[in-house]
LUMGU-555254 format. One record per residue (C-alpha): x, y, z. Coordinates in Angstrom, 3 decimals. Example, Ala and Ser with C-alpha at 12.3 -4.5 7.8 and 13.67 -1.06 7.14 Angstrom:
2
@xx=12.300, yy=-4.500, zz=7.800
@xx=13.670, yy=-1.060, zz=7.140
// end
This chain:
536
@xx=1.770, yy=-8.916, zz=0.194
@xx=3.491, yy=-6.211, zz=2.144
@xx=4.713, yy=-2.717, zz=1.442
@xx=8.395, yy=-1.877, zz=1.504
@xx=9.620, yy=1.087, zz=3.499
@xx=12.185, yy=3.717, zz=2.720
@xx=15.512, yy=3.830, zz=4.534
@xx=17.924, yy=6.686, zz=3.898
@xx=21.163, yy=5.372, zz=2.408
@xx=23.890, yy=7.727, zz=1.264
@xx=24.870, yy=7.926, zz=-2.410
@xx=22.359, yy=5.338, zz=-3.459
@xx=19.120, yy=5.443, zz=-5.365
@xx=16.519, yy=3.521, zz=-3.447
@xx=13.677, yy=2.279, zz=-5.604
@xx=10.660, yy=1.372, zz=-3.536
@xx=7.807, yy=-0.431, zz=-5.216
@xx=5.161, yy=-0.513, zz=-2.505
@xx=1.859, yy=-2.303, zz=-2.615
@xx=-1.064, yy=-0.727, zz=-0.791
@xx=-1.533, yy=-2.112, zz=2.661
@xx=-5.061, yy=-3.379, zz=2.910
@xx=-4.684, yy=-3.848, zz=6.651
@xx=-1.909, yy=-3.379, zz=9.133
@xx=-3.373, yy=-5.821, zz=11.643
@xx=-3.830, yy=-9.576, zz=11.304
@xx=-7.070, yy=-10.609, zz=9.695
@xx=-9.805, yy=-11.537, zz=12.134
@xx=-13.568, yy=-11.641, zz=12.295
@xx=-13.848, yy=-7.864, zz=12.207
@xx=-17.296, yy=-6.435, zz=12.668
@xx=-18.449, yy=-3.352, zz=10.831
@xx=-20.516, yy=-0.556, zz=12.299
@xx=-20.951, yy=1.078, zz=15.639
@xx=-19.859, yy=4.336, zz=17.217
@xx=-16.541, yy=4.734, zz=19.003
@xx=-17.187, yy=6.951, zz=22.015
@xx=-14.363, yy=8.981, zz=23.473
@xx=-14.215, yy=11.806, zz=25.939
@xx=-11.954, yy=14.828, zz=25.567
@xx=-10.194, yy=16.497, zz=28.481
@xx=-9.977, yy=19.933, zz=26.894
@xx=-11.207, yy=22.324, zz=24.204
@xx=-9.315, yy=22.121, zz=20.877
@xx=-8.038, yy=25.546, zz=19.729
@xx=-8.980, yy=24.733, zz=16.112
@xx=-9.386, yy=21.877, zz=13.628
@xx=-6.310, yy=22.823, zz=11.553
@xx=-3.512, yy=20.416, zz=12.509
@xx=-0.820, yy=22.335, zz=10.625
@xx=-1.537, yy=25.406, zz=12.742
@xx=-1.724, yy=23.712, zz=16.139
@xx=0.803, yy=22.189, zz=18.533
@xx=-1.405, yy=20.247, zz=20.921
@xx=-2.871, yy=16.784, zz=21.220
@xx=-6.130, yy=18.563, zz=22.030
@xx=-6.502, yy=19.065, zz=18.263
@xx=-4.757, yy=15.916, zz=17.016
@xx=-6.925, yy=13.455, zz=18.970
@xx=-10.335, yy=14.451, zz=17.589
@xx=-9.254, yy=15.514, zz=14.090
@xx=-6.409, yy=13.198, zz=12.957
@xx=-8.926, yy=10.709, zz=11.534
@xx=-10.055, yy=13.300, zz=8.974
@xx=-6.696, yy=13.341, zz=7.207
@xx=-4.059, yy=11.268, zz=5.466
@xx=-0.306, yy=11.766, zz=5.196
@xx=2.094, yy=10.813, zz=2.454
@xx=3.468, yy=8.214, zz=4.880
@xx=2.565, yy=7.158, zz=8.420
@xx=3.918, yy=5.153, zz=11.320
@xx=2.527, yy=1.633, zz=11.298
@xx=-0.290, yy=1.728, zz=13.887
@xx=0.303, yy=-1.939, zz=14.721
@xx=3.927, yy=-1.303, zz=15.749
@xx=4.148, yy=0.006, zz=19.311
@xx=7.551, yy=1.634, zz=18.809
@xx=7.912, yy=4.314, zz=16.143
@xx=11.077, yy=4.716, zz=14.060
@xx=12.228, yy=5.131, zz=10.481
@xx=11.757, yy=1.365, zz=10.153
@xx=8.035, yy=1.528, zz=10.946
@xx=7.176, yy=4.188, zz=8.345
@xx=4.674, yy=2.750, zz=5.844
@xx=2.816, yy=4.082, zz=2.770
@xx=-0.299, yy=6.208, zz=3.071
@xx=-1.237, yy=8.559, zz=0.211
@xx=2.133, yy=7.741, zz=-1.319
@xx=2.446, yy=4.246, zz=-2.776
@xx=6.239, yy=4.482, zz=-2.842
@xx=9.116, yy=6.871, zz=-2.267
@xx=12.787, yy=7.034, zz=-3.203
@xx=15.858, yy=9.231, zz=-2.752
@xx=18.057, yy=10.335, zz=-5.614
@xx=21.822, yy=9.682, zz=-5.683
@xx=22.573, yy=12.984, zz=-3.890
@xx=20.125, yy=12.289, zz=-1.059
@xx=18.604, yy=15.739, zz=-1.619
@xx=15.529, yy=14.787, zz=-3.651
@xx=12.796, yy=12.591, zz=-2.213
@xx=10.166, yy=11.574, zz=-4.763
@xx=6.729, yy=10.244, zz=-3.832
@xx=4.456, yy=8.394, zz=-6.233
@xx=0.850, yy=8.977, zz=-5.204
@xx=-2.150, yy=6.716, zz=-5.244
@xx=-4.620, yy=7.354, zz=-8.034
@xx=-8.365, yy=7.705, zz=-7.532
@xx=-8.191, yy=9.241, zz=-4.034
@xx=-10.893, yy=11.830, zz=-3.382
@xx=-11.226, yy=14.641, zz=-0.908
@xx=-14.323, yy=14.511, zz=1.272
@xx=-15.993, yy=17.085, zz=-0.996
@xx=-15.473, yy=14.859, zz=-4.030
@xx=-12.525, yy=16.675, zz=-5.602
@xx=-9.587, yy=14.458, zz=-6.709
@xx=-6.317, yy=14.425, zz=-4.791
@xx=-3.335, yy=15.344, zz=-6.979
@xx=0.338, yy=16.149, zz=-6.550
@xx=-0.641, yy=19.830, zz=-6.621
@xx=-2.177, yy=19.365, zz=-3.159
@xx=1.130, yy=18.032, zz=-1.832
@xx=2.976, yy=20.924, zz=-3.424
@xx=0.505, yy=23.466, zz=-2.092
@xx=0.637, yy=22.103, zz=1.479
@xx=4.400, yy=22.248, zz=1.832
@xx=4.752, yy=25.523, zz=-0.025
@xx=2.478, yy=27.000, zz=2.643
@xx=4.624, yy=25.402, zz=5.336
@xx=7.850, yy=26.934, zz=3.988
@xx=6.223, yy=30.299, zz=3.205
@xx=6.470, yy=30.002, zz=-0.561
@xx=2.874, yy=30.779, zz=-1.474
@xx=1.219, yy=34.099, zz=-2.195
@xx=-2.398, yy=32.966, zz=-2.151
@xx=-2.876, yy=31.156, zz=1.166
@xx=-1.050, yy=31.044, zz=4.446
@xx=-1.260, yy=29.805, zz=8.012
@xx=-1.964, yy=32.079, zz=10.977
@xx=0.494, yy=29.984, zz=12.968
@xx=3.195, yy=27.724, zz=11.571
@xx=4.726, yy=25.911, zz=14.576
@xx=6.635, yy=23.320, zz=12.525
@xx=8.007, yy=25.519, zz=9.745
@xx=11.449, yy=24.908, zz=11.249
@xx=11.159, yy=21.201, zz=10.358
@xx=11.531, yy=22.185, zz=6.718
@xx=14.366, yy=24.719, zz=6.680
@xx=16.224, yy=22.509, zz=4.176
@xx=13.169, yy=22.197, zz=1.914
@xx=13.584, yy=24.520, zz=-1.061
@xx=10.454, yy=23.512, zz=-2.951
@xx=8.135, yy=20.672, zz=-3.924
@xx=7.993, yy=20.021, zz=-7.659
@xx=5.371, yy=17.932, zz=-9.450
@xx=5.552, yy=15.604, zz=-12.411
@xx=2.004, yy=15.101, zz=-13.610
@xx=-0.851, yy=14.496, zz=-11.201
@xx=0.673, yy=11.651, zz=-9.194
@xx=4.304, yy=12.418, zz=-8.508
@xx=5.794, yy=14.998, zz=-6.133
@xx=9.465, yy=15.606, zz=-5.315
@xx=10.742, yy=17.267, zz=-2.148
@xx=13.856, yy=19.248, zz=-3.120
@xx=16.324, yy=19.835, zz=-0.271
@xx=19.347, yy=22.108, zz=-0.003
@xx=21.269, yy=19.274, zz=1.684
@xx=20.520, yy=15.770, zz=2.976
@xx=17.958, yy=15.360, zz=5.751
@xx=17.551, yy=11.684, zz=6.672
@xx=14.770, yy=12.480, zz=9.145
@xx=12.370, yy=13.765, zz=6.463
@xx=10.274, yy=10.557, zz=6.104
@xx=9.886, yy=10.438, zz=9.894
@xx=8.715, yy=14.062, zz=10.036
@xx=6.252, yy=13.391, zz=7.217
@xx=4.829, yy=10.439, zz=9.181
@xx=3.792, yy=12.673, zz=12.088
@xx=0.098, yy=13.258, zz=12.690
@xx=0.999, yy=16.945, zz=12.353
@xx=1.954, yy=16.396, zz=8.677
@xx=-1.316, yy=15.780, zz=6.809
@xx=-1.814, yy=16.680, zz=3.167
@xx=-4.227, yy=19.611, zz=2.825
@xx=-6.572, yy=20.376, zz=-0.103
@xx=-5.418, yy=23.313, zz=-2.216
@xx=-8.962, yy=24.276, zz=-3.157
@xx=-10.181, yy=24.787, zz=0.439
@xx=-9.343, yy=28.144, zz=2.132
@xx=-7.424, yy=27.962, zz=5.410
@xx=-10.216, yy=29.816, zz=7.180
@xx=-12.463, yy=26.830, zz=6.419
@xx=-9.812, yy=24.304, zz=7.493
@xx=-9.783, yy=25.903, zz=10.952
@xx=-13.467, yy=25.168, zz=11.571
@xx=-14.770, yy=22.645, zz=8.978
@xx=-11.773, yy=20.653, zz=7.747
@xx=-11.769, yy=18.676, zz=4.512
@xx=-9.492, yy=15.653, zz=4.245
@xx=-9.104, yy=12.324, zz=2.460
@xx=-9.109, yy=10.303, zz=5.683
@xx=-11.286, yy=7.441, zz=6.930
@xx=-13.720, yy=9.765, zz=8.706
@xx=-15.477, yy=12.930, zz=7.589
@xx=-16.018, yy=15.984, zz=9.741
@xx=-19.630, yy=16.616, zz=10.809
@xx=-19.559, yy=19.102, zz=13.669
@xx=-17.442, yy=20.682, zz=16.360
@xx=-19.418, yy=22.288, zz=19.183
@xx=-16.771, yy=24.223, zz=21.061
@xx=-16.568, yy=23.142, zz=24.676
@xx=-19.119, yy=20.382, zz=24.089
@xx=-18.516, yy=17.742, zz=21.432
@xx=-17.008, yy=16.583, zz=18.130
@xx=-18.631, yy=14.189, zz=15.666
@xx=-17.049, yy=12.352, zz=12.733
@xx=-18.717, yy=9.851, zz=10.379
@xx=-17.401, yy=7.076, zz=8.154
@xx=-16.059, yy=8.127, zz=4.770
@xx=-17.914, yy=5.815, zz=2.343
@xx=-15.454, yy=6.653, zz=-0.463
@xx=-12.277, yy=5.962, zz=1.510
@xx=-9.481, yy=4.741, zz=-0.734
@xx=-8.694, yy=1.798, zz=1.554
@xx=-11.104, yy=-0.949, zz=0.664
@xx=-13.497, yy=-1.876, zz=3.494
@xx=-12.072, yy=0.751, zz=5.854
@xx=-12.904, yy=2.094, zz=8.301
@xx=-14.945, yy=-0.440, zz=10.236
@xx=-16.658, yy=2.109, zz=12.476
@xx=-19.682, yy=4.170, zz=11.450
@xx=-18.919, yy=7.138, zz=13.702
@xx=-16.522, yy=8.587, zz=16.248
@xx=-17.814, yy=10.965, zz=18.894
@xx=-15.985, yy=13.042, zz=21.483
@xx=-17.512, yy=14.813, zz=24.448
@xx=-15.602, yy=17.409, zz=26.447
@xx=-15.448, yy=16.709, zz=30.198
@xx=-13.463, yy=19.118, zz=32.387
@xx=-13.275, yy=17.037, zz=35.554
@xx=-10.811, yy=14.149, zz=35.509
@xx=-12.736, yy=12.391, zz=38.281
@xx=-15.886, yy=12.577, zz=36.176
@xx=-14.000, yy=11.282, zz=33.123
@xx=-12.614, yy=8.296, zz=35.018
@xx=-16.030, yy=7.420, zz=36.425
@xx=-17.715, yy=7.757, zz=33.037
@xx=-15.235, yy=5.356, zz=31.465
@xx=-15.487, yy=2.896, zz=34.348
@xx=-19.284, yy=2.753, zz=34.019
@xx=-19.009, yy=2.008, zz=30.285
@xx=-20.103, yy=5.389, zz=28.972
@xx=-16.898, yy=5.680, zz=26.894
@xx=-14.801, yy=3.172, zz=24.988
@xx=-11.261, yy=4.613, zz=25.198
@xx=-9.691, yy=7.070, zz=27.612
@xx=-8.091, yy=10.239, zz=26.278
@xx=-4.371, yy=9.615, zz=25.516
@xx=-2.350, yy=9.258, zz=28.727
@xx=-5.207, yy=10.658, zz=30.816
@xx=-5.023, yy=7.999, zz=33.528
@xx=-2.342, yy=9.225, zz=35.907
@xx=-0.162, yy=6.698, zz=37.716
@xx=-1.900, yy=7.276, zz=41.093
@xx=-5.303, yy=6.839, zz=39.413
@xx=-4.435, yy=3.563, zz=37.699
@xx=-5.116, yy=1.389, zz=40.750
@xx=-8.479, yy=3.054, zz=41.224
@xx=-9.312, yy=2.638, zz=37.543
@xx=-8.516, yy=-1.075, zz=37.631
@xx=-10.728, yy=-1.484, zz=40.699
@xx=-13.636, yy=0.404, zz=39.134
@xx=-13.283, yy=-1.181, zz=35.678
@xx=-11.695, yy=-4.621, zz=36.263
@xx=-12.514, yy=-5.844, zz=32.756
@xx=-10.928, yy=-2.875, zz=30.971
@xx=-7.564, yy=-3.235, zz=29.275
@xx=-5.138, yy=-0.743, zz=30.823
@xx=-1.487, yy=-0.158, zz=29.992
@xx=1.084, yy=2.058, zz=31.647
@xx=3.539, yy=3.558, zz=29.195
@xx=5.896, yy=6.429, zz=28.608
@xx=3.891, yy=9.274, zz=27.110
@xx=6.514, yy=11.095, zz=25.079
@xx=5.669, yy=14.192, zz=27.137
@xx=8.249, yy=16.251, zz=29.035
@xx=7.437, yy=18.334, zz=32.119
@xx=9.650, yy=21.393, zz=31.851
@xx=10.343, yy=24.809, zz=33.361
@xx=10.093, yy=27.689, zz=30.914
@xx=11.819, yy=30.989, zz=31.632
@xx=11.324, yy=33.827, zz=29.176
@xx=14.908, yy=34.986, zz=29.151
@xx=14.285, yy=38.401, zz=27.622
@xx=12.209, yy=39.568, zz=30.601
@xx=14.166, yy=41.096, zz=33.538
@xx=15.404, yy=39.890, zz=35.953
@xx=15.400, yy=36.549, zz=34.134
@xx=17.649, yy=37.920, zz=31.429
@xx=20.360, yy=37.270, zz=34.024
@xx=21.805, yy=33.768, zz=33.393
@xx=22.689, yy=33.413, zz=37.098
@xx=19.016, yy=33.475, zz=38.100
@xx=18.177, yy=30.918, zz=35.438
@xx=21.006, yy=28.678, zz=36.665
@xx=19.760, yy=28.983, zz=40.250
@xx=16.251, yy=27.979, zz=39.232
@xx=17.599, yy=24.988, zz=37.360
@xx=19.710, yy=23.912, zz=40.358
@xx=16.667, yy=24.206, zz=42.637
@xx=14.797, yy=21.470, zz=40.788
@xx=14.654, yy=18.279, zz=42.833
@xx=13.258, yy=15.740, zz=40.370
@xx=12.728, yy=12.912, zz=42.842
@xx=9.691, yy=14.463, zz=44.617
@xx=8.081, yy=15.225, zz=41.249
@xx=8.532, yy=11.590, zz=40.265
@xx=7.394, yy=10.174, zz=43.592
@xx=4.335, yy=12.388, zz=44.042
@xx=3.100, yy=12.533, zz=40.468
@xx=4.120, yy=9.151, zz=39.060
@xx=5.075, yy=6.890, zz=41.947
@xx=8.631, yy=6.664, zz=40.631
@xx=7.664, yy=5.475, zz=37.129
@xx=8.737, yy=8.592, zz=35.213
@xx=11.956, yy=8.681, zz=33.180
@xx=14.891, yy=10.988, zz=33.771
@xx=16.394, yy=12.551, zz=30.694
@xx=17.366, yy=15.625, zz=28.763
@xx=15.718, yy=17.255, zz=25.771
@xx=15.359, yy=14.019, zz=23.787
@xx=13.007, yy=11.300, zz=25.003
@xx=14.609, yy=9.194, zz=27.704
@xx=15.716, yy=5.619, zz=27.253
@xx=14.588, yy=2.895, zz=26.893
@xx=11.665, yy=4.206, zz=24.812
@xx=13.590, yy=7.127, zz=23.359
@xx=15.475, yy=6.439, zz=20.128
@xx=17.998, yy=9.219, zz=20.788
@xx=18.155, yy=9.622, zz=24.567
@xx=21.443, yy=9.725, zz=26.465
@xx=22.572, yy=6.666, zz=28.450
@xx=21.446, yy=6.807, zz=32.121
@xx=24.999, yy=7.314, zz=33.416
@xx=25.385, yy=10.309, zz=31.117
@xx=22.084, yy=11.766, zz=32.321
@xx=23.070, yy=11.426, zz=35.992
@xx=26.277, yy=13.370, zz=35.319
@xx=24.385, yy=16.433, zz=34.078
@xx=24.152, yy=19.498, zz=36.319
@xx=21.182, yy=19.143, zz=38.654
@xx=20.414, yy=15.516, zz=37.766
@xx=22.679, yy=13.785, zz=40.274
@xx=21.905, yy=12.807, zz=43.881
@xx=23.553, yy=15.877, zz=45.485
@xx=20.310, yy=17.819, zz=45.890
@xx=21.299, yy=19.686, zz=49.070
@xx=24.557, yy=20.819, zz=47.481
@xx=22.655, yy=22.077, zz=44.421
@xx=20.188, yy=24.026, zz=46.549
@xx=23.008, yy=25.568, zz=48.614
@xx=24.708, yy=26.698, zz=45.403
@xx=21.430, yy=28.151, zz=44.128
@xx=20.854, yy=29.990, zz=47.412
@xx=24.339, yy=31.494, zz=47.260
@xx=23.661, yy=32.745, zz=43.726
@xx=20.385, yy=34.346, zz=44.759
@xx=21.896, yy=35.967, zz=47.894
@xx=24.652, yy=37.458, zz=45.756
@xx=21.903, yy=39.004, zz=43.608
@xx=20.265, yy=40.527, zz=46.686
@xx=17.486, yy=38.047, zz=47.419
@xx=16.760, yy=36.367, zz=50.754
@xx=13.917, yy=35.100, zz=52.924
@xx=13.334, yy=38.696, zz=53.980
@xx=13.527, yy=39.963, zz=50.396
@xx=12.222, yy=37.252, zz=48.065
@xx=11.786, yy=37.476, zz=44.301
@xx=8.046, yy=37.466, zz=43.646
@xx=6.757, yy=35.955, zz=40.412
@xx=3.721, yy=34.458, zz=38.701
@xx=3.965, yy=30.989, zz=37.186
@xx=1.636, yy=30.541, zz=34.258
@xx=0.377, yy=27.106, zz=33.316
@xx=-2.451, yy=25.394, zz=31.486
@xx=-5.719, yy=24.499, zz=33.197
@xx=-5.229, yy=20.733, zz=33.254
@xx=-4.272, yy=18.558, zz=36.257
@xx=-1.178, yy=17.323, zz=34.430
@xx=0.040, yy=20.945, zz=34.352
@xx=-1.345, yy=22.264, zz=37.635
@xx=-0.040, yy=19.437, zz=39.836
@xx=3.661, yy=19.790, zz=38.924
@xx=3.292, yy=23.581, zz=39.006
@xx=2.310, yy=23.349, zz=42.687
@xx=5.437, yy=21.295, zz=43.440
@xx=7.530, yy=23.805, zz=41.498
@xx=6.285, yy=26.731, zz=43.584
@xx=7.237, yy=24.850, zz=46.749
@xx=10.759, yy=24.070, zz=45.516
@xx=11.449, yy=27.626, zz=44.346
@xx=10.684, yy=28.920, zz=47.848
@xx=13.926, yy=27.284, zz=48.980
@xx=15.898, yy=29.741, zz=46.863
@xx=13.939, yy=32.851, zz=47.869
@xx=11.460, yy=32.855, zz=44.977
@xx=7.811, yy=33.142, zz=46.008
@xx=5.196, yy=32.543, zz=43.367
@xx=1.516, yy=32.243, zz=42.640
@xx=-0.087, yy=30.256, zz=39.843
@xx=-1.790, yy=31.920, zz=36.896
@xx=-4.038, yy=29.238, zz=35.369
@xx=-5.036, yy=29.646, zz=31.703
@xx=-7.454, yy=27.722, zz=29.501
@xx=-5.979, yy=26.013, zz=26.446
@xx=-6.680, yy=28.657, zz=23.748
@xx=-5.261, yy=31.451, zz=25.958
@xx=-2.293, yy=29.307, zz=27.042
@xx=-1.179, yy=28.611, zz=23.482
@xx=-1.889, yy=32.161, zz=22.381
@xx=0.344, yy=33.465, zz=25.194
@xx=3.126, yy=31.038, zz=24.312
@xx=2.960, yy=31.917, zz=20.626
@xx=3.303, yy=35.615, zz=21.477
@xx=6.001, yy=34.906, zz=24.147
@xx=3.630, yy=36.757, zz=26.489
@xx=4.708, yy=35.204, zz=29.782
@xx=7.684, yy=35.270, zz=32.135
@xx=7.723, yy=31.922, zz=33.982
@xx=5.757, yy=28.881, zz=32.862
@xx=5.333, yy=25.242, zz=33.818
@xx=4.870, yy=23.429, zz=30.543
@xx=4.288, yy=19.946, zz=29.191
@xx=5.962, yy=19.461, zz=25.822
@xx=4.605, yy=16.572, zz=23.812
@xx=7.112, yy=15.139, zz=21.357
@xx=5.143, yy=14.230, zz=18.260
@xx=8.134, yy=12.648, zz=16.494
@xx=11.031, yy=11.029, zz=18.326
@xx=13.749, yy=12.604, zz=16.203
@xx=16.091, yy=15.543, zz=16.888
@xx=14.694, yy=17.481, zz=13.906
@xx=11.179, yy=17.085, zz=15.270
@xx=12.072, yy=17.865, zz=18.876
@xx=15.265, yy=19.808, zz=19.654
@xx=15.189, yy=21.792, zz=16.409
@xx=11.544, yy=22.646, zz=17.004
@xx=11.957, yy=23.710, zz=20.631
@xx=15.449, yy=25.215, zz=20.877
@xx=16.700, yy=26.557, zz=17.533
@xx=16.914, yy=30.339, zz=17.318
@xx=14.298, yy=30.879, zz=14.618
@xx=11.694, yy=28.329, zz=15.660
@xx=8.184, yy=29.583, zz=16.352
@xx=7.920, yy=27.068, zz=19.206
@xx=11.097, yy=28.283, zz=20.909
@xx=8.927, yy=29.755, zz=23.660
@xx=11.826, yy=30.707, zz=25.969
@xx=13.555, yy=32.706, zz=23.179
@xx=16.715, yy=30.707, zz=23.803
@xx=19.375, yy=31.258, zz=21.140
@xx=22.851, yy=29.762, zz=21.072
@xx=24.857, yy=29.923, zz=17.832
@xx=26.823, yy=26.795, zz=18.755
@xx=23.624, yy=24.840, zz=19.389
@xx=22.225, yy=25.973, zz=16.037
@xx=25.455, yy=24.934, zz=14.312
@xx=25.348, yy=21.473, zz=15.875
@xx=21.639, yy=21.109, zz=15.100
@xx=22.264, yy=21.891, zz=11.442
@xx=25.169, yy=19.440, zz=11.331
@xx=23.313, yy=16.553, zz=12.959
@xx=20.303, yy=17.084, zz=10.693
@xx=22.333, yy=16.317, zz=7.549
@xx=24.492, yy=13.554, zz=9.075
@xx=23.846, yy=10.221, zz=7.338
@xx=25.620, yy=8.029, zz=9.898
@xx=23.071, yy=7.385, zz=12.633
@xx=25.590, yy=6.760, zz=15.426
@xx=27.559, yy=9.888, zz=14.594
@xx=24.313, yy=11.805, zz=14.560
@xx=23.312, yy=10.400, zz=17.954
@xx=26.578, yy=11.565, zz=19.580
@xx=26.172, yy=15.031, zz=18.063
@xx=22.700, yy=15.182, zz=19.584
@xx=24.121, yy=14.292, zz=23.011
@xx=26.552, yy=17.199, zz=22.673
@xx=23.571, yy=19.483, zz=22.053
@xx=21.758, yy=18.092, zz=25.085
@xx=24.712, yy=18.845, zz=27.360
@xx=24.805, yy=22.443, zz=26.137
@xx=21.077, yy=22.846, zz=26.739
@xx=21.448, yy=21.685, zz=30.346
@xx=24.452, yy=23.943, zz=30.952
@xx=22.505, yy=26.907, zz=29.541
@xx=19.339, yy=26.053, zz=31.543
@xx=17.621, yy=26.440, zz=28.176
@xx=14.360, yy=24.798, zz=29.205
@xx=15.080, yy=22.536, zz=32.194
@xx=13.460, yy=19.145, zz=31.768
@xx=11.955, yy=17.961, zz=35.047
@xx=10.558, yy=14.559, zz=34.046
@xx=9.594, yy=12.429, zz=31.072
@xx=6.053, yy=11.397, zz=31.981
@xx=4.472, yy=8.002, zz=32.306
@xx=0.721, yy=7.502, zz=32.355
@xx=-2.010, yy=4.998, zz=31.607
@xx=-4.347, yy=4.342, zz=28.709
@xx=-7.455, yy=2.197, zz=29.052
@xx=-9.952, yy=0.774, zz=26.614
@xx=-12.933, yy=-1.509, zz=26.895
@xx=-12.284, yy=-5.180, zz=26.055
@xx=-14.573, yy=-5.049, zz=23.006
@xx=-12.371, yy=-2.379, zz=21.370
@xx=-10.117, yy=-4.243, zz=18.941
@xx=-6.950, yy=-3.233, zz=17.054
@xx=-6.095, yy=-0.273, zz=19.276
@xx=-2.576, yy=-0.017, zz=20.678
@xx=-0.938, yy=3.091, zz=22.185
@xx=2.610, yy=3.726, zz=20.985
@xx=5.482, yy=3.928, zz=23.443
@xx=7.432, yy=6.943, zz=22.120
@xx=4.622, yy=9.208, zz=20.931
@xx=0.974, yy=9.501, zz=21.857
@xx=0.142, yy=11.500, zz=18.720
@xx=0.476, yy=9.114, zz=15.809
@xx=-2.010, yy=6.278, zz=16.325
@xx=-5.266, yy=8.225, zz=16.519
@xx=-6.835, yy=7.657, zz=13.104
@xx=-8.852, yy=4.620, zz=14.293
@xx=-9.315, yy=3.252, zz=10.767
@xx=-8.393, yy=-0.280, zz=11.867
@xx=-10.372, yy=-0.190, zz=15.116
@xx=-13.542, yy=-2.254, zz=15.360
@xx=-16.018, yy=-3.043, zz=18.108
@xx=-16.660, yy=-6.657, zz=19.080
@xx=-20.163, yy=-6.162, zz=20.343
// end
């Protein structure tokens, strides 16, 4: 028996009678027990997924929670067609496509024994849209996902309806993100930041900041016979070389998502020949961030010059041996659901082969503004203290020298990096933007719309906002796609947040780890590990 999935169809009521999925993977001789050992490359800012915007928090804590719906972990590519039931047994749109009703499973318990009800769903999303007076989030990075959400109403204990001001076909996809768990109404947010309570397959035990995280099997999990594992442990390791060696010697079972860089993959295969390793697109964009309210970068000519100075080929060659994707704000094809065709990408300003011409134009702009080799513009480039950030930042500093900009790196640990971004307390940054959901509402709206908390560059274009609002309610997928391409062109012309590369990287796991598959258009949404088992 299999569950049916919702698809958004205009002017039609879609009744979905879904049967609980006992397993998403083919039946096999699964073994119960054991501890899944993972390392972590960083220090999570907190345990509250709704308040964070980094995989540093998602990876160790996603297994604590459930969503209303999720992306099928067995399907490598995520889309509206791979959304399956989770806490919701079924969902359906009304005839106006503005009300999405979820029927919840009965008998689900929070880890503290309290029952899950529709009130928890209502409470969670009322906090997200700022409609509660009792509890609130310190940060709300994805509030902009729900600008069309007016309220969540309940009908008894097991039915909740999302009430929209206008259609939003992306809503089920947004709700399937690992960043969209249902929270317990009875637990204060201060507790959720340090000792989270969920309904998920694993229960929180401890988080020793800078050291380790430990989760244990939830014996009362609503999915029969899940999870297979007894425990999941994470240990923080700063050095990537140490992490690679520890995995190769069998100390860990799975590498941190996309932690094996392209240049390191050959070495990893030599050190751990029996490990299963896959190279894939990461769903992460390397981008240049310019805080456009800070002089002299409030001048659009300087921002254009910096964008023209970007030569993407050396980034790709040095960092990823030519395996990265070129694209705009949406994830690049072929993995990206919404990315522009390659010929359209190559026609964008700065993306074509005329690198010398671009640099000459950028130099002329900077000379007109009074800068030269003798009188360079001196800046600091802030970035996060991870190799995936530091390495491209070094290349960036070298390329900016060609247009009379000299810079030094200001390296920040993860909590300070995200705190600075949230406060817009920086001028120039080299950033990696992970796209948790491959949809315009979960990517462009989040990063470029005027009122978004995650619009770190403070970019604001009324025409872009108009197009973003229009595409969000468009029911015809192909029409919506072309509207998104129009937005992407505007973002490039405005040097809104120049995308340098769409990253590729490797994931490895030991051969005895079963039912684990990285996804190809997001690294965020397959980290619950409830179907993973150890064949040893």
